[in-house]
N, C-alpha and C positions, 0 to 999 in steps of 0.2 A: 329954128323949130319949125320955120317953114320947109324943110327937106323933110321932118318925119311927118309933119301933117299930110302932107302930100304924099309919100307912103305910105301912109296908115289908109288914106282914098283909096289910093289903089292899089295895096293890100286889099283891103275890103271889095271892091269891086272883082279883083281876079276869085276867091273867093266865092264872090255871089256868083260868077261864073261856073265855076266849079260843082257848083252846087244844083246848077241849073237853073238862078233865078230867072226870070223870064220882063222884060220891058224896061218899064222908070224904076220900078220894085228893085233895080241894080244899083241905080242912082239912088235912091235912097237908101241902100244897104253902105254904097262908097260916104255919101255924105255922116250917117252915122258914125264910120270906122272914126274919120276926120273928131268930130265934134266928140267923141268919148277920148278919143288922141287926145285934144284938144282940153277937155278935163281935168283928162290923169296929169297931162303938164303942169296946166296950170294949180292943182293942189297942190301936186307933188311941188313945186317952187315954196311954199308957203309951209306943208305940215312934217317936208322928209319922212314919208312912213309907207312902204310899199301896201303896207295887210290897208290903210284907212284910205289912200288914193284909190288905190283899185276897187277898194269895196265903191265908193263913190260913181266912181265911172260904170263900175257893172252893174248900179243901182240906176245911173243914167239909162243905159245902153238900153233895160231892159223895160224901162219907161217906156223907153220911145221906141222900143220893138210892140211893145203893144200900140199905140198911138197909129205909129205904122199898121200895125195890121190890119186896126178899124176903118182909116182912111183906105186901103187898098183893098180890102176885105180879103186878106190873105191869111193865111197863121201868122203868130208872132214869130215863129220859131227862124226861119228864114232871116227874118230882119238880126234875128238877136245873137244865131252863129256869126253870120260873116260882117257885122257892125264890132264885133266884140271880139274880132281876131286879135285889132291891134296889143289887148291887151294880155294875149297869151305870153310867158315866160320862156319862150323861145331862146333866148339864151341864157338863161337858167339851167330848162333841161339839158342843151347843148351841155353848156359845163359840170351836171351834174353826172352823166355818162361817158364825159370825158377822163372826171374821177376816175369812175368805177374802173371804168377799158385799164388808164395808166395805174392805175391802184392808188390812186392820190385820196386816202382815207381824208381827209384836211380839207379837200375842193368838193369833195363830194357829198359832205356833212352841207358844208355852207350851204352849198349851191342846190340844194336835193332838200333845205331845208326854208331855202325862202322862195324856190319854184312853190312848196305845197304849200305856204303864207301866202301867194300871192293866188293861185286855182281856190285855197279856202277862198279868201275873200273875193272874189269871184264867184262862187257858187252862193255863198251869204249873198249877194246883194241880188244874183239873179233868185234865189229864193224866199226874201224881202220882199218883194215886187209883186213875184206871183201869189205869193200868198194875203198880200195887201188888194192885191185886184181881185180877187177870191170876195175876199168880206166884201170889198164896196162894191162886185156886181148882188150876193145877197143882198148885203140894205137896199141896193135897188130897187132889188125884185119885192122885197114886204113893203118898202116906199108904196107903190101900187096901188 
């Protein structure tokens, strides 16, 4: 588990560097990736569902990105993009393409369906937080 968490941290930092994120925001992106992957691992140990675990982790990373954006006075997208890197179903996408190239229909369908399910969960988690944030900000404005 420690190796996975360190890898998530370093992967998020590497992606933050590629995205040209500056200063301490790189560290915050790495911490976000580490905690996102920790949440995924903990929920997967209990639920054993790729969709639900990715959804929960995506909701966390979206909330984390919004908080870091306000603290750092920066766009939430930079934290969201870098910290969500550990959730990307790279292995599933690889085996989907391998199934296509090797003409293995069964591997293509299984891996492709799994990759699509994970991608759907991640995007749904991001959208839920974005919509909730939008309505929360509107309510704050009307309360003034």
